N, C-alpha and C positions, 0 to 999 in steps of 0.2 A: 362286128359285134352285134349280137342278136337283140331281139326285143326283150324288154323286162317282163317277166311272167306276171300275170295278174295277182298271184299270191304274194309276190315280193312287193308289188305296188300297194297291195292291201296292208302289208306289214309296215311299209313306209308311212302310209296315211294314218294308221293307228298310232304309230310312234309320234308323228307330228301332233296328233290330237292330244295324246298323253302329255307331251312336252308343253303344249299350250295350257292345258289344265294345271299342270305343275307350276308354271309361271304365274298363273292367276292365284293359286293357293299360296305360293310364297309371298306374293305381293300383299294379299289379304292378311297373312300372318304378320308381315312387317308393319302394316297399319295398326293391327291390334297391339303389337308390342309397343308401338309409339303411344297409343291411347293408355295402355297400362302404365307406362312410365309417367305420362302426364298426370294421371289420377294419383299415382303414388307420390309424385312430387307435391301435388296439391295437398295431400294428406299430411305430408311432412311439414309443410308450411303451416297448416292448421294446428298441428301439434305444438309448434313454437309459440303460437299466439296465446296470450292469457285472457283475451276477450271472450265474452260469452256469445257474442254475435260475430258473424262474418257475412261477406257479400258473395252472392252467386250471380254470374252473368246469365240472363235469360233474354236471348236476342240482343237488342241494343240497350237493355235496361239492367241495372244492378238491383238485386233484391236482397234485403237484409233478412237473414235467417239465423236461427240458433246454430252455433258452431257444431254441436253434436248431430244435428239433423243433416248438415252438409257432409260431415264425416261419415255418417251412416250411409248416405247415398253414394259417396265415393267408394266406400268399401264394397258396397253391392255392385257397383260398376266394375271394380277390379275383379271381383269374383266372376261376374258374367263374362268379362273379357278373357279371363284365364280359361274358363270352360270352353269358350269358342276357339281360343288359341290351341288348346289341347286337341280339340276336334280336328282343327286344320293340320296339326302336326301328325296325327294318325293318318289323315287323308294324304298328306305329303309323302309319308313313308310308303303307303300302298301304291301311290302313283310312281314313286321312284322304283319300287320293286317291279311293277308292271313294265316300266320303261326298260329296265335291265333285261327282263324276259324277252321283250320285243327286240331289243338290240341283239341279244344272243341268237334268236330265231333268224333275224335278218342277216347276221354274219354267217350263220350256218347256211342259209339259202344262197347267199352270195358266194360263199366258199364252194358250194356244190356247183354253182353256175360257172365260176372261174376255173374250177378243176376239170 
């Protein structure tokens, strides 16, 4: 069995790099989805409350604030998280597409090598 040509080694290295980037993007997206769920759950709980005030944790301290202020901040967070999540989804799609291209090129190169 002969040496692996440099172009095939390069394709393998590129594919590994894309897969690592993809793994990172998927992980970040999962973290954002968790933050979105947490903020939406907090909003739901605030909606159930009849009180005018609620408490927000700031470090190790609870701060009493108007419920509407907290709701506004949470909605803004959800919106920001959603925008970031959508950006990561687009990035994920591009990385998956690039990985598929590289896999095809690699298979074609290996097919030529084996043949």
